[in-house]
Kinemage of the C-alpha trace (Angstrom):
@kinemage 1
@onewidth
@group {chain A} dominant
@subgroup {mainchain}
@vectorlist {calphas} color= white
{ca met a 1} P 16.882 54.137 53.627
{ca lys a 2} L 17.569 55.601 49.881
{ca glu a 3} L 19.804 53.200 47.935
{ca lys a 4} L 20.476 52.744 44.482
{ca ser a 5} L 20.194 49.859 42.111
{ca phe a 6} L 22.048 49.230 38.953
{ca val a 7} L 19.163 48.253 36.380
{ca met a 8} L 20.053 47.121 32.887
{ca leu a 9} L 17.229 46.956 30.103
{ca lys a 10} L 18.548 44.143 27.586
{ca pro a 11} L 18.992 44.051 24.132
{ca asp a 12} L 15.715 42.313 23.642
{ca ala a 13} L 13.707 44.791 25.716
{ca val a 14} L 15.308 47.743 23.689
{ca leu a 15} L 14.757 46.501 20.386
{ca arg a 16} L 11.286 45.719 21.218
{ca arg a 17} L 10.636 48.855 22.251
{ca leu a 18} L 10.045 48.254 25.941
{ca thr a 19} L 12.064 50.508 27.731
{ca gly a 20} L 9.600 53.476 27.933
{ca lys a 21} L 7.022 51.197 29.613
{ca ile a 22} L 9.580 49.530 32.040
{ca leu a 23} L 10.853 52.958 32.945
{ca thr a 24} L 7.688 54.175 33.295
{ca arg a 25} L 6.675 51.257 35.817
{ca phe a 26} L 9.650 51.999 38.235
{ca glu a 27} L 8.661 55.974 38.398
{ca glu a 28} L 5.195 55.119 38.872
{ca arg a 29} L 6.428 53.341 42.011
{ca gly a 30} L 8.176 56.391 43.172
{ca leu a 31} L 11.768 55.188 42.463
{ca glu a 32} L 13.798 57.765 40.826
{ca leu a 33} L 15.670 57.259 37.368
{ca val a 34} L 19.334 58.900 38.382
{ca ala a 35} L 21.244 58.174 35.627
{ca ala a 36} L 20.578 56.035 32.109
{ca lys a 37} L 23.260 55.337 29.170
{ca met a 38} L 22.200 53.585 26.071
{ca met a 39} L 25.262 52.014 24.610
{ca val a 40} L 26.527 48.327 23.201
{ca ile a 41} L 28.402 46.586 25.392
{ca thr a 42} L 31.988 45.276 24.885
{ca pro a 43} L 32.761 42.023 25.237
{ca glu a 44} L 35.158 42.800 27.944
{ca leu a 45} L 32.967 44.969 30.217
{ca ala a 46} L 30.410 41.919 29.722
{ca lys a 47} L 32.658 39.302 31.273
{ca lys a 48} L 33.545 42.175 34.307
{ca his a 49} L 29.556 42.369 34.926
{ca tyr a 50} L 28.939 38.753 34.718
{ca asp a 51} L 31.985 37.585 36.502
{ca glu a 52} L 30.187 35.793 39.439
{ca his a 53} L 28.844 33.308 36.002
{ca arg a 54} L 32.234 32.598 34.616
{ca glu a 55} L 32.819 29.388 35.433
{ca lys a 56} L 28.812 28.026 34.535
{ca pro a 57} L 28.026 26.444 31.037
{ca phe a 58} L 25.781 29.381 29.932
{ca phe a 59} L 28.655 32.251 30.278
{ca gly a 60} L 29.565 32.331 26.825
{ca glu a 61} L 26.479 32.262 25.629
{ca leu a 62} L 25.291 35.067 28.316
{ca val a 63} L 27.949 37.373 27.069
{ca glu a 64} L 27.388 37.089 23.471
{ca tyr a 65} L 23.938 37.802 23.726
{ca ile a 66} L 24.336 41.084 26.025
{ca thr a 67} L 26.845 42.526 23.427
{ca ser a 68} L 24.674 41.392 20.692
{ca gly a 69} L 22.703 44.879 20.568
{ca pro a 70} L 22.097 48.245 22.795
{ca val a 71} L 21.302 48.096 26.359
{ca leu a 72} L 20.167 50.797 28.723
{ca ala a 73} L 21.993 51.160 31.310
{ca thr a 74} L 20.302 52.780 34.249
{ca val a 75} L 20.766 53.770 37.965
{ca ile a 76} L 17.557 53.935 40.134
{ca lys a 77} L 17.115 55.304 43.058
{ca gly a 78} L 14.436 55.138 46.564
{ca glu a 79} L 13.477 53.713 49.698
{ca glu a 80} L 14.672 49.822 49.913
{ca cys a 81} L 14.759 49.878 46.350
{ca ile a 82} L 17.263 46.690 45.980
{ca asn a 83} L 14.326 44.518 46.881
{ca leu a 84} L 11.667 46.310 45.352
{ca ile a 85} L 12.969 46.285 41.849
{ca arg a 86} L 13.609 42.425 42.215
{ca lys a 87} L 9.699 42.264 43.125
{ca met a 88} L 9.159 43.997 40.218
{ca val a 89} L 11.440 42.316 37.741
{ca gly a 90} L 10.126 38.759 38.400
{ca thr a 91} L 11.776 35.405 38.497
{ca thr a 92} L 14.791 34.770 36.356
{ca asn a 93} L 12.716 32.470 34.158
{ca pro a 94} L 9.955 34.395 32.571
{ca lys a 95} L 7.306 30.994 32.397
{ca glu a 96} L 7.393 30.978 36.361
{ca ala a 97} L 7.163 34.777 36.731
{ca asp a 98} L 4.009 36.428 37.919
{ca ile a 99} L 1.756 38.012 35.774
{ca gly a 100} L 2.444 42.004 36.969
{ca thr a 101} L 5.815 41.486 36.850
{ca leu a 102} L 8.113 42.738 34.224
{ca arg a 103} L 9.326 39.588 33.149
{ca gly a 104} L 5.878 38.209 33.623
{ca asp a 105} L 4.146 40.961 31.339
{ca tyr a 106} L 6.815 41.201 28.874
{ca ala a 107} L 9.443 38.278 28.601
{ca ile a 108} L 8.887 34.472 27.488
{ca asp a 109} L 12.128 32.657 27.726
{ca thr a 110} L 15.226 32.856 29.942
{ca gly a 111} L 17.966 33.365 27.257
{ca arg a 112} L 15.472 36.940 26.439
{ca asn a 113} L 14.054 37.795 30.160
{ca ile a 114} L 14.847 41.768 29.053
{ca ile a 115} L 16.261 43.001 32.294
{ca his a 116} L 18.643 42.662 34.949
{ca ala a 117} L 18.775 44.475 38.048
{ca ser a 118} L 21.114 44.314 40.985
{ca asp a 119} L 20.372 41.752 43.734
{ca ser a 120} L 22.314 43.430 46.718
{ca pro a 121} L 23.807 46.636 47.649
{ca val a 122} L 27.316 45.195 47.126
{ca ser a 123} L 26.257 44.106 43.553
{ca ala a 124} L 24.434 47.352 42.982
{ca glu a 125} L 27.630 49.485 44.107
{ca arg a 126} L 29.973 47.144 41.713
{ca glu a 127} L 27.815 47.273 38.551
{ca ile a 128} L 27.162 50.886 39.148
{ca ala a 129} L 30.777 51.761 39.090
{ca leu a 130} L 31.273 49.241 36.058
{ca phe a 131} L 29.077 51.675 33.772
{ca phe a 132} L 29.090 54.804 35.325
{ca asp a 133} L 31.208 57.898 36.829
{ca asp a 134} L 30.162 59.537 39.842
{ca ala a 135} L 29.626 62.451 37.463
{ca glu a 136} L 27.250 60.819 35.204
{ca ile a 137} L 24.500 60.287 38.610
{ca cys a 138} L 22.297 63.077 39.377
{ca asn a 139} L 22.135 63.807 43.003
{ca cys a 140} L 19.057 66.375 42.090
{ca thr a 141} L 16.403 65.980 44.614
{ca phe a 142} L 12.802 65.314 43.084
{ca pro a 143} L 9.662 66.827 44.463
{ca gly a 144} L 6.377 64.901 45.857
{ca arg a 145} L 8.163 62.651 48.173
{ca glu a 146} L 5.310 63.545 50.818
{ca leu a 147} L 3.249 62.317 48.322
{ca ile a 148} L 5.122 58.486 48.442
{ca tyr a 149} L 6.159 58.379 51.691
{ca glu a 150} L 4.931 58.639 55.024
{ca glu a 151} L 7.188 60.507 57.121
{ca pro a 152} L 7.144 59.941 61.332
């Protein structure tokens, strides 16, 4: 089943010029980039985005960091893409992330772990709606599906 996921490249990824490498890895796995927006997040939007962490001691630092520089907000589409993207991203703590995952290859510190990815279809829907209007999401058909997926 094709689904959409929200993926945000955090300020450390953007400022370290890793955006192209990261997006290429998603595309090489057959996933489709259907929306992208470079922006500096406002504190209000950051608080809404990370609302589930509001009561945690690191919430203020998280909001401060995510608003400290540009991010690349994206919508990525593909078959069961939420689980695939989470596997590709790796664990939250880059020191524990497997080599070959994005965090295992490019991140070093939990507070600068380069990327956020939706953890469920409900989260994806909520996060996409925070950052994108429906008109900003491309609903085109990408060629080559038969090269990626086996159709019954």
